[in-house]
VOGU-3710 file (C-alpha; in Angstrom, 3 decimals, decimal comma):
1> mfkfklkiih> 26,892/-52,690/40,555  24,428/-49,039/40,996  24,495/-50,406/44,605  28,054/-50,807/44,866  28,789/-47,234/43,036  25,820/-45,376/45,668  27,627/-46,664/48,571  31,257/-45,794/47,827  29,655/-41,876/47,110  28,216/-41,830/50,299
11> ilfilflsiy> 31,417/-42,968/51,682  32,601/-39,767/50,343  30,286/-37,887/51,229  30,392/-38,699/54,943  34,116/-38,433/54,809  34,320/-35,205/52,807  32,216/-33,627/55,810  34,557/-35,026/58,553  37,419/-34,505/57,702  36,417/-30,701/57,236
21> litylfnnpw> 34,930/-30,743/60,434  37,799/-32,575/62,249  40,029/-30,545/60,355  39,043/-27,019/61,871  37,568/-28,147/65,357  41,397/-29,267/65,888  42,910/-26,189/64,356  45,003/-28,562/61,620  46,195/-26,158/59,075  45,910/-27,773/55,723
31> ieifelktld> 43,186/-26,810/54,508  43,077/-23,224/55,563  46,858/-22,931/53,866  45,172/-23,767/50,721  41,660/-21,755/51,502  44,245/-18,753/52,104  45,495/-19,130/48,712  42,564/-19,074/46,696  41,406/-16,026/48,645  44,571/-14,512/47,273
41> lryrirgekk> 44,049/-15,794/43,841  40,416/-13,793/44,034  42,573/-10,505/45,461  44,792/-10,932/41,710  41,858/-11,596/40,092  39,545/-8,767/41,103  43,381/-6,858/40,954  43,579/-2,939/41,997  40,818/-1,738/43,609  40,467/2,181/43,248
51> inskvviiai> 39,802/4,721/45,735  40,085/8,061/47,430  42,734/7,452/50,130  42,692/9,564/53,058  45,937/8,007/54,151  49,463/9,339/53,120  53,107/7,643/53,757  55,453/9,552/55,136  58,422/7,584/54,299  61,586/6,050/55,953
61> denslinmst> 63,099/5,649/52,748  66,773/5,474/51,170  66,533/9,013/49,676  65,906/9,686/53,265  68,233/8,004/54,741  71,387/9,594/52,051  70,336/13,061/52,379  69,894/13,105/56,614  73,788/11,807/56,205  75,109/13,879/53,985
71> qfndewpwnr> 73,181/16,668/54,778  73,086/16,356/58,561  75,634/14,059/58,877  72,983/12,293/60,664  72,939/8,842/60,553  69,944/6,414/61,759  68,522/6,337/64,035  68,115/10,206/63,264  68,498/13,120/65,933  64,325/13,590/67,253
81> ehyarmiakl> 64,439/17,199/66,240  63,701/16,087/63,068  60,035/13,911/63,686  59,111/17,377/65,666  59,929/19,183/62,302  57,751/16,977/60,160  54,761/16,880/62,814  54,875/20,472/63,067  54,815/20,963/59,079  52,138/18,014/58,757
91> fklgiktigf> 49,578/19,931/61,062  50,707/23,121/59,173  49,881/22,370/55,954  45,944/20,386/57,336  47,376/16,887/58,256  44,235/15,253/60,671  46,440/12,746/62,911  49,898/11,127/62,316  50,947/7,948/63,693  54,726/6,640/64,056
101> dvsfttpses> 55,334/3,188/63,177  58,847/3,789/64,598  59,179/3,813/68,638  61,358/5,995/71,136  61,142/3,891/74,117  64,466/5,548/75,674  65,842/8,959/75,934  68,227/10,829/72,770  71,280/10,831/72,989  72,444/13,898/71,092
111> nimsngkskd> 72,452/17,461/72,248  72,701/16,287/75,937  72,059/20,209/77,975  73,948/20,658/81,748  70,750/19,319/82,665  70,950/15,367/81,434  68,447/15,915/79,380  68,927/15,926/75,292  67,272/19,450/73,534  65,255/16,900/70,717
121> dvllsailrk> 63,564/15,440/73,015  62,652/18,356/75,084  61,627/19,839/71,657  59,793/17,098/70,149  57,658/17,203/73,781  56,823/21,033/72,918  55,554/19,751/69,613  53,321/16,800/70,814  52,196/19,123/73,885  51,109/21,718/70,865
131> ynkvvlgtyl> 50,266/18,953/68,237  47,827/16,549/70,187  46,416/14,168/67,286  49,504/12,138/67,368  50,010/8,222/68,462  53,780/6,672/68,956  54,491/3,552/68,349  55,794/1,277/71,294  56,819/-2,610/70,824  56,062/-5,506/73,191
141> tvkkqnfeey> 58,083/-7,754/75,346  56,435/-10,914/74,888  57,702/-12,881/77,842  58,106/-12,079/81,576  61,175/-14,067/81,679  62,695/-11,524/79,491  61,424/-8,459/81,140  62,553/-9,950/84,389  66,180/-9,879/82,423  65,908/-6,430/82,180
151> ndkfkeelek> 68,247/-4,251/84,587  66,420/-3,260/87,925  67,072/0,766/87,069  64,946/-0,016/83,394  62,613/-2,177/85,015  61,708/0,291/87,437  61,418/3,127/85,144  59,153/0,842/82,704  56,614/0,593/85,656  56,417/3,590/86,819
161> nrfylkysfk> 55,592/4,623/82,818  52,002/4,856/83,098  50,455/6,943/80,955  49,629/4,817/78,399  47,032/2,638/80,841  44,488/5,398/80,388  43,727/4,356/77,133  43,157/0,790/77,779  39,640/-0,555/76,741  36,521/-0,325/79,264
171> lknpeylplf> 34,393/-4,233/79,178  30,983/-5,183/78,523  29,986/-8,460/79,255  32,998/-9,374/81,060  31,855/-12,684/82,114  32,817/-14,027/78,180  36,528/-12,702/78,497  37,864/-16,298/79,066  36,582/-16,842/75,853  38,453/-14,675/74,069
181> fpltaykiip> 42,667/-14,994/73,010  43,814/-12,220/71,431  47,480/-11,116/70,805  49,550/-10,899/74,239  52,585/-9,874/75,818  53,826/-9,285/79,002  54,922/-5,599/79,224  54,271/-2,420/76,937  57,547/-0,733/76,383  55,861/2,781/76,139
191> pipefsslap> 57,866/5,629/74,582  59,888/7,517/77,327  57,778/9,498/80,087  58,116/13,194/77,969  56,253/12,037/74,942  53,957/8,594/76,641  52,722/11,596/78,813  51,505/13,890/76,141  50,406/11,719/73,075  48,797/7,836/73,046
201> astyeigqld> 50,820/5,112/72,627  50,211/2,004/71,464  51,669/-0,986/69,209  52,410/-1,424/65,543  52,635/-5,030/65,356  51,735/-6,698/62,747  50,321/-9,830/64,905  50,097/-13,130/64,089  50,449/-14,587/60,320  48,451/-16,796/58,521
211> pdgvarslpl> 49,494/-20,249/58,103  50,995/-19,840/54,596  53,230/-16,602/56,337  51,306/-14,118/55,043  49,788/-11,150/56,905  45,978/-10,524/55,940  45,317/-9,065/59,601  46,145/-7,224/62,216  45,149/-6,965/65,619  43,203/-3,635/66,928
221> ifkenwaaek> 43,006/-5,168/70,112  45,890/-6,397/71,976  46,485/-7,676/75,858  49,574/-6,587/78,442  49,735/-9,502/81,258  51,504/-6,899/83,678  48,878/-4,172/83,987  46,176/-7,162/84,697  48,297/-8,635/86,894  49,244/-5,828/88,527
231> gystglfphm> 45,162/-4,624/88,416  45,533/-1,512/86,618  43,870/-2,051/83,930  41,828/-4,223/81,655  44,985/-5,677/80,194  43,397/-4,766/77,150  44,553/-1,845/74,473  43,795/-0,258/71,137  46,030/-0,760/68,740  47,846/2,036/66,911
241> dlilyafykd> 45,740/1,988/63,718  42,662/2,061/66,015  43,447/5,182/67,627  44,607/7,009/64,306  41,444/5,699/62,791  39,599/7,604/66,572  41,617/10,610/65,890  40,535/11,357/62,274  36,800/10,637/63,011  37,104/12,964/66,160
251> ydvnkfifdp> 36,319/10,585/69,029  37,363/10,112/72,326  40,289/7,608/72,120  39,993/7,439/76,153  36,504/5,903/75,914  37,146/2,541/73,946  35,016/-0,240/74,924  35,328/-3,943/74,058  32,193/-6,441/74,352  33,936/-9,809/74,282
261> knysievnge> 30,229/-11,617/73,743  30,039/-10,664/70,335  33,447/-9,532/69,389  33,126/-5,735/69,148  34,170/-2,376/69,822  32,144/0,741/70,763  33,502/4,039/70,522  31,184/7,267/70,359  28,469/4,896/69,372  30,044/3,133/66,365
271> tiktdkngfy> 30,590/-0,635/66,108  33,868/-2,144/64,686  33,594/-6,106/64,461  36,976/-8,418/65,225  36,892/-11,747/65,198  37,309/-14,593/67,920  40,919/-13,237/68,490  40,700/-9,427/68,049  42,031/-9,147/64,379  40,867/-7,603/61,715
281> llnfygkgsd> 40,706/-8,908/58,503  42,240/-6,558/56,275  40,435/-5,776/52,239  43,978/-4,874/50,141  43,185/-2,434/47,579  46,736/-3,422/45,701  50,593/-2,989/46,189  51,017/-0,838/48,977  52,781/2,091/46,824  50,222/2,261/44,000
291> ifdtisfydl> 47,521/2,735/46,388  48,698/5,295/48,753  50,986/8,210/48,180  54,379/8,357/49,236  56,707/11,014/50,313  59,757/10,901/51,385  60,453/12,089/54,539  63,588/14,149/53,920  61,811/16,146/50,505  58,903/16,482/52,963
301> vytnkydnyd> 60,697/18,276/55,849  63,514/19,785/54,248  62,186/20,614/50,902  59,253/22,522/49,194  58,461/19,551/47,000  54,820/18,749/48,380  54,127/22,311/50,169  51,263/22,173/47,651  50,368/18,876/48,289  46,697/18,134/49,933
311> fkgkvailgy> 46,887/17,141/53,112  43,947/18,336/54,456  41,751/15,791/56,622  44,103/12,898/55,944  45,878/10,327/58,138  49,994/10,532/58,105  51,714/7,521/59,012  55,771/7,686/59,262  56,866/3,994/58,445  60,105/2,813/56,692
321> satakglydl> 59,849/2,002/52,942  61,558/-1,132/51,328  64,247/1,029/50,003  65,557/1,713/53,299  68,264/-0,174/53,756  68,976/-2,044/56,537  65,435/-1,421/58,147  64,010/-4,414/57,420  59,833/-4,354/57,797  58,834/-6,323/54,971
331> ritpfsndep> 55,834/-8,492/54,828  54,180/-10,937/52,019  50,721/-9,810/51,095  48,219/-11,023/48,417  49,571/-8,514/46,583  53,549/-8,737/47,287  56,179/-10,403/48,957  57,706/-7,868/49,919  55,553/-5,331/51,298  56,597/-2,700/53,851
341> gvylhatavq> 54,424/-3,193/57,413  53,448/0,883/56,989  50,954/-0,075/54,208  49,334/-2,882/56,385  48,878/-0,012/58,831  47,528/2,121/55,940  45,330/-0,243/54,533  44,046/-1,381/57,757  42,919/2,523/58,654  41,575/3,113/55,149
351> nlinkdkiqr> 39,629/0,380/55,574  37,844/1,596/58,735  37,524/4,564/57,422  35,592/3,345/54,039  33,948/0,357/56,275  35,030/-2,089/53,495  36,825/-4,966/55,636  36,721/-8,416/54,397  33,959/-10,148/56,406  34,322/-14,028/56,305
361> inffysviil> 31,557/-16,017/56,547  31,854/-18,080/60,206  32,304/-21,756/60,353  28,840/-22,618/61,119  27,858/-21,478/57,857  30,329/-22,797/55,777  29,408/-26,132/57,126  26,123/-25,720/55,725  27,598/-24,661/53,023  29,597/-27,754/52,505
371> fsllflsllf> 26,873/-30,234/52,945  24,158/-28,363/50,291  27,094/-28,464/47,446  27,948/-32,195/48,386  24,200/-33,683/48,990  23,698/-31,863/45,153  26,451/-33,551/44,273  25,457/-36,642/45,305  21,718/-36,356/44,003  23,226/-35,887/40,277
381> smfkkvsiki> 25,452/-38,353/40,691  22,517/-40,754/41,489  21,264/-40,588/37,949  22,570/-43,271/35,317  22,293/-40,899/32,079  25,906/-39,408/31,376  24,271/-36,225/30,419  22,576/-35,486/33,594  25,618/-36,705/35,483  27,466/-33,948/33,940
391> fsfsiptlyi> 25,491/-31,176/35,353  27,065/-32,266/38,657  30,462/-30,614/36,950  28,558/-27,505/37,563  28,093/-27,474/40,839  31,829/-26,606/41,791  32,091/-24,026/38,596  29,139/-22,265/39,713  30,167/-22,024/42,940  33,329/-20,538/41,934
401> fisyflfknn> 31,315/-17,279/40,374  29,402/-17,101/43,136  32,476/-16,980/45,662  34,148/-14,552/43,620  30,953/-12,353/43,487  30,825/-12,449/47,146  34,199/-11,618/47,176  33,788/-8,551/45,481  31,366/-7,399/47,967  33,342/-7,831/50,740
411> iwvdtfypvv> 32,087/-11,337/51,827  34,822/-14,518/51,989  33,003/-17,959/51,511  35,543/-20,754/51,797  36,342/-22,169/48,362  38,953/-24,648/48,004  37,485/-27,324/50,434  33,702/-27,021/48,681  35,043/-26,733/45,331  37,828/-29,634/45,706
421> stliipvvdt> 35,293/-31,802/47,476  32,145/-31,272/44,950  34,575/-32,237/42,073  35,740/-35,238/43,462  32,598/-36,906/43,665  31,593/-36,709/39,749  35,191/-37,603/38,986  34,866/-40,763/41,138  31,682/-41,547/39,267  32,771/-41,224/35,946
431> vqsvlkeske> 35,595/-43,195/36,806  34,840/-46,394/34,795  34,334/-44,337/31,249  38,111/-42,730/32,163  39,506/-46,381/32,302  37,925/-47,374/29,178  40,069/-44,645/27,317  41,917/-46,630/24,505  44,892/-48,530/24,468  46,169/-46,897/21,189
441> kkkiksfffk> 45,999/-43,847/22,831  47,759/-44,764/25,814  50,298/-46,622/23,506  51,183/-43,486/21,675  51,597/-41,093/24,685  54,252/-43,560/25,948  55,972/-43,363/22,691  56,342/-39,691/22,390  56,993/-39,443/26,702  60,441/-41,239/25,733
451> yvpdfvaqkl> 61,683/-38,921/23,742  60,337/-35,289/24,393  58,817/-32,932/27,648  55,699/-33,972/28,823  53,724/-30,944/27,972  55,196/-31,138/24,349  53,780/-34,684/23,941  50,533/-33,453/25,716  50,313/-30,851/22,804  51,491/-33,021/20,010
461> ldqgktelgg> 48,061/-35,122/21,397  45,883/-32,206/21,467  47,186/-31,124/18,233  46,223/-34,820/16,735  50,153/-35,204/15,734  49,785/-39,230/16,749  52,049/-40,258/13,910  55,030/-39,176/13,725  55,697/-40,512/9,878  58,811/-39,513/7,947
471> ekkevviims> 59,115/-35,771/6,707  61,969/-32,904/5,835  62,464/-30,872/8,329  64,978/-28,296/8,984  66,295/-28,620/12,747  69,486/-27,895/14,904  71,733/-30,692/16,039  73,319/-30,874/19,292  76,252/-33,736/19,879  77,769/-34,070/23,294
481> divgftekse> 80,572/-36,283/23,999  82,881/-36,614/27,628  86,141/-35,800/26,583  88,500/-38,748/27,165  85,635/-41,041/28,772  87,257/-44,228/26,855  90,366/-43,758/29,098  88,923/-43,042/31,966  86,016/-45,746/31,959  88,648/-48,365/31,504
491> klspeevvrf> 89,896/-48,419/35,067  86,469/-48,297/36,461  84,552/-51,541/37,196  81,496/-51,749/34,898  78,612/-51,658/37,798  80,923/-48,128/38,477  80,552/-47,125/34,903  76,868/-48,073/33,976  76,184/-45,809/37,500  78,565/-42,368/36,573
501> lnyylsemad> 76,892/-43,089/32,691  73,449/-43,059/34,313  73,892/-40,135/36,771  75,510/-38,092/33,962  73,028/-38,960/31,527  70,058/-38,238/33,473  71,091/-35,057/34,221  72,343/-33,854/30,998  68,653/-35,065/29,653  67,036/-32,771/32,343
511> iirnkyygti> 68,447/-30,233/31,280  67,540/-31,015/27,413  64,575/-32,315/27,942  62,841/-30,600/30,391  64,277/-26,923/30,983  64,857/-25,982/27,309  61,978/-28,466/25,349  64,688/-30,393/23,347  63,767/-33,936/21,899  66,418/-36,742/22,967
521> dkfigdlima> 67,149/-38,870/19,876  69,418/-41,547/21,445  72,520/-42,069/23,940  75,664/-43,792/22,205  78,026/-44,786/25,023  78,566/-41,106/26,963  77,663/-39,272/23,524  74,396/-37,407/23,770  72,096/-37,036/20,475  69,543/-34,136/20,635
531> ifgapiefgd> 66,949/-32,325/18,309  65,774/-28,637/18,612  62,905/-28,074/16,034  60,899/-31,400/16,092  58,596/-32,603/16,790  57,093/-29,261/17,149  58,922/-25,955/16,362  59,093/-22,894/18,738  60,473/-20,342/16,153  63,568/-20,274/19,064
541> evdraiscal> 65,120/-23,230/18,049  68,942/-22,050/17,547  69,005/-19,132/20,667  67,022/-22,835/23,160  70,046/-24,892/21,185  72,736/-22,848/22,225  71,301/-22,058/25,730  71,013/-25,377/26,325  74,538/-26,069/25,549  75,974/-23,511/28,024
551> dmrkklkein> 73,685/-24,630/30,633  75,013/-27,948/30,009  78,581/-26,573/30,731  77,527/-24,603/33,709  76,730/-28,057/34,816  79,499/-29,934/34,415  81,020/-28,043/37,724  77,783/-29,454/39,786  78,121/-33,180/38,469  82,377/-32,897/39,249
561> iklkemgfdf> 81,634/-32,167/42,790  79,226/-34,590/43,022  81,416/-37,358/41,471  84,096/-36,869/44,210  81,339/-37,515/47,349  80,386/-40,435/44,386  83,690/-42,243/45,140  85,227/-40,943/41,502  88,426/-39,540/41,351  88,328/-38,244/38,036
571> evnagigmhy> 86,654/-35,111/36,606  85,130/-35,088/33,583  84,409/-32,267/30,137  82,427/-32,791/27,064  82,447/-31,357/23,776  79,520/-30,040/21,894  79,167/-29,617/18,445  76,165/-27,819/17,140  74,318/-27,758/13,060  71,548/-26,647/11,514
581> geviigniga> 69,931/-28,054/8,442  67,196/-30,230/6,744  67,203/-33,918/8,157  64,717/-36,662/7,101  63,247/-37,715/10,658  60,192/-39,692/12,094  60,018/-42,983/13,260  62,677/-45,050/12,200  63,155/-49,062/12,631  61,849/-52,550/12,709
591> dfrmdytcig> 58,170/-53,518/13,825  59,041/-54,355/17,368  61,228/-51,212/17,815  60,628/-47,807/16,438  62,894/-44,813/17,833  61,966/-41,182/16,589  65,340/-39,553/14,846  66,650/-38,366/12,257  68,875/-38,831/9,494  71,283/-37,088/6,833
601> dtvnttsrie> 74,242/-35,040/5,898  73,579/-32,352/8,727  73,317/-35,599/11,410  76,684/-36,559/9,536  78,123/-33,076/9,923  77,229/-32,180/13,040  79,209/-35,549/14,509  82,621/-34,205/12,654  82,275/-31,414/14,197  81,785/-32,639/17,949
611> hltrdlnqwl> 84,587/-34,537/17,368  86,979/-31,196/16,479  86,334/-29,819/19,900  88,971/-32,207/21,030  91,516/-30,716/17,933  90,539/-27,163/18,387  90,551/-27,169/21,870  87,279/-25,597/22,176  84,126/-26,915/24,233  81,447/-25,447/21,680
621> ivteeivkra> 81,765/-25,355/18,261  78,757/-24,122/16,101  78,988/-23,902/12,028  77,845/-20,542/10,087  74,366/-21,906/9,620  74,066/-21,581/13,545  75,626/-18,099/13,741  73,151/-16,460/10,942  70,142/-17,665/13,157  71,667/-16,579/16,603
631> kkfnfeyigd> 69,677/-13,425/17,949  70,876/-13,536/21,523  74,951/-14,274/21,140  77,836/-13,421/20,052  80,276/-15,679/18,040  84,563/-15,784/17,570  85,736/-17,232/14,269  88,074/-19,766/14,109  88,847/-20,534/10,657  87,671/-22,745/7,863
641> fkvkgkklpl> 87,800/-26,595/7,804  87,759/-29,790/5,787  85,174/-32,469/7,447  84,740/-35,944/5,837  81,646/-35,621/3,670  82,051/-32,056/2,894  83,462/-30,888/-0,452  83,735/-27,578/0,964  85,188/-26,210/4,064  83,048/-25,614/7,003
651> klyaikegdl> 83,367/-22,010/8,961  83,300/-22,939/12,380  83,025/-20,627/15,011  83,246/-21,093/19,337  80,794/-18,669/21,775  82,060/-15,896/23,137  83,281/-15,844/26,735  81,495/-13,510/27,848  78,106/-15,483/27,336  78,238/-17,758/29,525
661> ne> 77,793/-15,859/31,810  74,186/-15,103/30,694
//
């Protein structure tokens, strides 16, 4: 027996290592997706990281769009005069450098002079000539075919506009270049020559997202095939964020060197490491708007609101904010599902300034770590004593803490697969003890799960409430019955009746049981009886029961649509009665068949109320006991009505129609 178990564990050991190697060597993303999610979890656990930000965002936001429209009658895209004013004002206030997460790839069509040129372009050119630490954004034409489809005049202008080529990378160890696979496009679409001749221009592309669609890195290097084909340069260019950083450090932006052997960028004696594709893994400090000061473009340029703000020595990046309606530039990051792209640029520049990028352990060392962890799990599993075997569960636990500690020190070690694989080995080793779980407990769990949601049943078991004996409890009872179902069912075959009821009851029971955690008491034909408040209480039984009834009502619309698709030629409507009161509740029945149900006057009263829904033309009727305890809903008094079994008439209410949309 021991040898058989040992053999299985050895197979698992080999299997886990093989899966890891094959998955990564063949670039299958399934393990990587889960690993990336654990990285995001580490960010969330760490929370926001306080920094002394050197980057400020100039936001093209809703405030700016509205004010530019109302004050200057200038709709997006704005006249370039405004950007010129922004640049001049920022440099007068002490800014170190400015990046544009927007592009100016065609001449302005506003304020045209007699010579055919735009006053706006002339003004912006003059400002760029005066203030030379500005980086302009460009976009990329990815495919050669797309470039060839441009009209001949535009292509000719693009081919003449080669000022950006002087910022291309020089190469070190060029023989390793065939092993480097950067973000690639056929052609850069630079700003018009009036601008690109005066200021560096580079892409603001975020680049390829991770397999799960999240942006966690951006390319510091990208390749233009056109320049390489023509022999004008290496075809490798620095990203806008890298040039901004160089300006911040007063580096020469014409002297970038790339070493494909070591995947490193060199400039003015500093070395910046990238991955094998030229991407730079970002170290997120938190949600961008909480980390970086964000200043409205309009408020900056045309008010004195920020005249006393400390811009000195900082980097400003102009870009779209999340409120800029119609100007979509949002990304998913570990901290946000709608992060404007400009904050990713800010994070990259701040990472470069602080030198605190996330460094991922390479694949070779990751394999060694996985091998070591699996081997330790194997060793512990070979012991016969359960007390020693249990220590094998401490391996993944300890590794999680080590992984998080390293992450806080900007080192990323793969966590998902090592943890999962080193958990499976001890789990398999102890599965026999799990399979020896008592039959009685299984029976009780199966018994609970028939009536209540899984988590409620589990909670009862965890609390040790395994015997549902008789007791008195105050609960909410709801009964729902289809109006006129008997007449409808007479026109159906037995098979159709069963098919209809199974569908209808399943849809309604799902709402009661799984969404509002009610207990299904019984089905009687098309009638549903449910309990809120037993076997477990949450404290909001009345409001949950009313919300449940509202959702059941809404669900009828979907059911009626589905019935047509299923071939039924009728629609259904239901009446619901609801009452609060004391019942006797527990396992009731014979030895061979027991049901968890309730009995008492409250049940009978609810049934009578439900029948009144037809006479009073109401879909939901509740008693005064419900109205007194409801906190979230409003009701309309229907009247006092005598029901069977009650000496005094009941005050009955209907829910206000406005609550149907809540």
